[in-house]
N, C-alpha and C positions, 0 to 999 in steps of 0.2 A: 824453393817454394815459398809463397807468401801467405799470410793469414788474411782471410776475408771475413768480414762480419755480415752475416745474412740472417734473415728471419725464417726463410724457407729454403731448404736444400732438397732438390728433386734429383733422385738417382735414376738415370736412364733417360735417354733422349728419344725414345720411341713416340708413337702417337700420344699415348697417355701422359708421358713425361712432358712433352711440349705443351699440351693442353693445361696440365697442372701448373707449369711454370708461367705460362701466359696469364692464367686466371689469378694466380698469386700476385703477379705484378699489377694486374688490373685492380686488385683489392688493396694495393698500396704496400705490399710486402717487398722487402729487398730479397731477391731470388737468385739462387745459384743453380744452374742446370748442369749436372755432372754426368758426363758420358765418356766411356772408355775409348770409343772409336773416334778417329780424327774427323770423319765426315758426318757425324751424328748417327743416331741409332735408327735402325729400320727393323721392324718386326718380321718382315717377309720380303724376299727378293721379288715376289710376284707383284708387289705394289709399285706402280709406275712412279709414284712420287718419291719413292725411296731409291730409285736407281740413279746413279751418277749425280748424287747430290753435290 
């Protein structure tokens, strides 16, 4: 494991996590998006955008 220097760590890659990470980057922060699942987070299998990412 390596050490990474960031200004904003977002836990969870669901819809809110992605939005938070993108907005932080837009504002100039060094961002790390941390997700436990390999294919990213999905809050509901009913959402088409989350299926087969």
